[in-house]
Phi, psi and omega in degrees: 000132183256131177248140179294156181300140177088348182258001180283169181279353182284141178290152179289141180295141180219152179268134176247122181212160176226126180258134182297131181256112174053241183267022182296137180283161180296323180296317180295320178298316180295320178298317180297318179296315180299322179295319178296317180297317181294318180296326182289337180079014184293315181296320179299316179297316180295321178297319180296322183277347186296324178239140179286131176250123179293134180298138181282151174284162180297325180297313179295321178299317182295316180298315180294323179295319179295320178298314179301315180298320178297316178298318181296317179297319179296319179294322179298319180297315181293325178294320182296313184283341180286341181277350184273000000 
């Protein structure tokens, strides 16, 4: 199936850069750059794409969702009683 350009789910490529401002130190410049990279979500996306994940069956998705819901309910109970 062919999709026209720009309509895919992939984010558009963008350049991330940091230009030194006045008397800014190299460490501060590096921190600013790292923050921009983290905000863009680029590293997260690259980590997800680094290894192929086989799509889950609906049955497995449902089982995992129910398990997650159980953990959340259990956590809510402990949070409620910890405040007393």
